[in-house]
C-alpha positions in Angstrom: -0.7 -4.3 -16.6 -3.8 -3.1 -14.9 -4.5 -5.0 -11.6 -7.9 -3.6 -10.5 -10.2 -0.6 -10.4 -12.4 1.0 -7.7 -15.1 3.5 -8.2 -12.6 6.4 -8.7 -9.2 4.8 -8.9 -7.1 2.5 -11.1 -4.1 0.4 -10.0 -1.5 -0.7 -12.5 2.1 -1.7 -12.8 4.6 1.1 -13.0 5.8 2.5 -16.4 8.8 4.8 -17.1 6.6 7.9 -17.3 5.7 7.4 -13.6 9.3 8.0 -12.4 8.9 11.6 -11.1 5.7 10.7 -9.1 7.5 7.6 -7.8 10.4 9.7 -6.6 8.0 12.2 -4.9 6.1 9.4 -3.2 9.3 8.0 -1.7 11.1 11.2 -0.8 8.5 13.8 0.3 8.9 14.0 4.1 5.2 14.7 4.6 4.5 11.3 3.0 7.5 9.3 4.4 7.7 10.5 8.0 4.3 9.0 9.1 5.2 5.6 7.6 7.2 3.1 9.6 9.9 3.1 6.9 13.4 4.6 6.8 14.1 7.3 4.2 15.9 6.2 1.1 18.7 7.9 -0.8 18.0 9.1 -4.4 20.0 6.1 -5.7 18.0 3.7 -3.6 14.8 5.2 -4.8 15.9 5.0 -8.5 17.0 1.4 -8.0 13.6 0.6 -6.4 11.8 2.2 -9.3 13.8 0.1 -11.8 13.1 -3.1 -9.8 9.3 -2.5 -10.0 9.2 -1.1 -13.5 7.0 -3.0 -16.0 6.2 -5.9 -13.7 4.0 -8.6 -15.1 1.3 -10.8 -13.7 3.7 -13.6 -12.7 5.6 -11.0 -10.5 2.7 -10.4 -8.2 3.7 -13.3 -6.0 7.1 -11.6 -5.2 7.6 -10.5 -1.6 7.3 -6.9 -2.7 5.3 -5.7 -5.6 4.7 -1.9 -6.0 2.0 -0.5 -8.3 0.8 3.0 -9.2 -2.5 4.4 -8.2 -4.3 6.7 -10.6 -7.6 8.7 -10.6 -9.7 7.5 -13.4 -9.3 9.9 -16.3 -6.0 11.3 -15.0 -2.7 10.0 -16.3 -0.6 11.3 -13.3 0.2 8.8 -10.7 -1.2 10.0 -7.3 -0.1 7.1 -5.1 1.4 3.7 -4.6 -0.3 0.4 -3.8 2.0 -2.2 -2.3 1.7 -6.0 -2.1 4.1 -7.1 0.5 5.1 -10.1 2.7 5.7 -9.2 6.4 8.1 -10.7 8.9 5.6 -13.4 9.8 5.3 -14.4 6.1 1.8 -13.0 5.9 0.6 -11.1 2.9 0.6 -7.4 3.7 -0.9 -4.3 2.0 0.6 -0.9 1.9 -0.4 2.4 0.3 0.6 6.0 0.1 -0.8 9.1 -1.7 0.7 12.4 -2.6 -0.4 14.8 0.2 -2.6 16.9 -2.0 -4.8 13.8 -2.4 -5.3 13.2 1.3 -8.7 13.7 2.8 -10.6 12.6 -0.3 -11.5 9.0 0.9 -8.9 7.5 -1.4 -7.2 5.6 1.4 -10.4 3.8 2.4 -11.1 3.1 -1.3 -7.7 1.6 -2.0 -7.6 -0.5 1.1 -11.0 -2.0 0.3 -9.9 -2.6 -3.3 -6.6 -4.1 -2.3 -8.3 -6.5 0.1 -10.8 -7.6 -2.5 -7.9 -8.2 -4.9 -5.9 -10.2 -2.3 -8.9 -12.4 -1.4 -10.8 -12.7 -4.7 -7.9 -12.8 -7.2 -4.8 -13.8 -5.4 -6.7 -16.2 -3.0 -4.8 -15.0 0.1 -6.1 -16.5 3.4 -5.0 -13.6 5.5 -3.8 -10.0 4.9 -2.1 -7.7 7.4 -1.0 -4.0 7.4 1.5 -2.2 9.7 0.9 1.5 10.6 2.8 4.0 12.7 0.3 4.7 15.5 0.9 8.4 15.1 -0.5 8.2 11.6 -4.1 8.8 12.7 -5.6 8.8 9.2 -4.2 5.4 8.3 -5.1 4.0 11.8 -8.7 5.0 11.2 -8.7 3.5 7.6 -7.2 0.2 8.6 -9.6 0.0 11.6 -12.6 0.0 9.2 -11.5 -3.3 7.7 -9.1 -5.1 9.9 -8.5 -5.8 13.6 -5.4 -4.8 15.5 -3.4 -7.8 16.5 -0.2 -6.4 18.1 1.9 -3.4 18.7 5.7 -3.1 18.7 8.4 -0.5 18.8 10.2 0.1 15.5 13.8 0.8 16.6 14.9 2.1 13.1 12.1 4.6 12.9 11.7 5.2 16.6 7.9 4.8 16.5 5.2 2.5 17.8 3.8 0.3 15.0 0.4 -1.4 15.2 -0.2 -4.5 13.1 -3.7 -5.0 11.7 -4.9 -8.3 10.2 -8.0 -9.8 8.6 -8.7 -13.4 7.6 -10.5 -14.2 4.4 -13.4 -15.9 6.2 -13.9 -12.7 8.3 -13.7 -10.5 5.1 -16.3 -12.7 3.3 -18.6 -12.6 6.4 -18.3 -8.8 6.6 -19.1 -8.3 2.9 -22.5 -9.9 3.3 
């Protein structure tokens, strides 16, 4: 199931052929370490893949829905787009890319596309995102679209996390 497209990217549900890329995106220390998330075992990664495999439209309202990100014209999955619910019960976006795709503007493109999807298709009223403050690239990307609302220390990851948020009314006003 394809969810949305941007100028250069497509976002769709995971298929069995995406397994190796999924494993890389959840196990490569260069990708995982800057994210405020603990590392998973191989078994946990495979279970997570199975849980998100072949999701359908009705599943998008789950607390956690993970999709693949693909360059248009390329069958290899290059990243993950996450539709989450945070600890305050707000809709939350997440994303990650294989490190060889960093610095190409894909982060900005996927955040904008995900926000459009949340507000225009899923009719969310507010969307948030959490970022490790040491992850400068993502801090800059989220700051283009959202406002920081609070910081807190993540005991599990031993890092400071900044929560960003945007209301649908602000999004619509900024899109004019």
